[in-house]
Steps between C-alpha positions, in 0.01 A plus 500: 500500500411579857181704581489768788205626691386873507796640291752399743792309341680231713860567581737264328855414595788555277552119500147426390541772220826349394342146488214622292739685270709186449190299425402749249834493353474116446169565336630759280785275389256220414280760315794614286588149409130434409479818292812394322392154409149609360496496108404824318117483485391451858225258569185652667489276822889526548498861456195549730682294768820681469312827534327379807844399657654837404204688654543291822879592501430857432250507797750325728770752404258782566421356839880475587568850381208637716640320794841636420352855495316449819838383657663815345235731647564331858872526474483871382303561819763328690773682310661194330361502137822396332466337148142395521392775252733356228364155557133603465586657176682196372187292607283745295717437201482132533126530532476700184705239308268227615188703405656565158598138459870605453691264724856540394831420625511859634177429704638186639832676588304801666301235707817328605646833614184579672511169705864565586416856635203346698750272657748770588231710650370201700852434641525874581183485688600209694825668610350827569545597866743221575850569619771449237715189544814705489624747753730778418824512695570875516802617696399632850591860580771485763643782666867469537568831674822683539785263554725757664384411861567134433850574382573728792374228734723253333806727515439570876451132555841393342678790692362356835594153384852610433517674828384194684737278317789703620462390852701667763770292652342479843251238370641149561479236225177345605309835435686565180392163374138564586495829326657348196235226506236756526604694194558193306148398554365809306715433205358161428 
């Protein structure tokens, strides 16, 4: 267990807490296996050694829980507490199980869920403040306006085209051809 000076607790990152919790999870798994293998009457030295290991694990869990609560206090000041309160409660339950020497499958499952939540929280902290990888494609507001002036313009244009196509007979064929080419160029 790490020591701190003048009552100040060092800040610990989520990844460090997760790694410590994973190590504790492995130790708990080994301890459960050892407790299952021991015969009914426990030997004095083996029981003493097991009690010492359990005390160390309880102290480690307590330290991780304190760091979690410190992180929770900091995140409530920054307005982003999230699920840290629930994780600290779960750590407290695991610590009680270790102290009471009641390492069961439920304890190990609680430990596994806790590690998973720490990993999720760690990922959320990493992506916090980053732009998302996706961008929404929302339709742009377009003003289409009143189509009546456009229709009026088209009708006047078609009237003028018809008027020009009916060329008076005083044009010679050269000019009639030029006018025809001119109007055909718009229709393409």
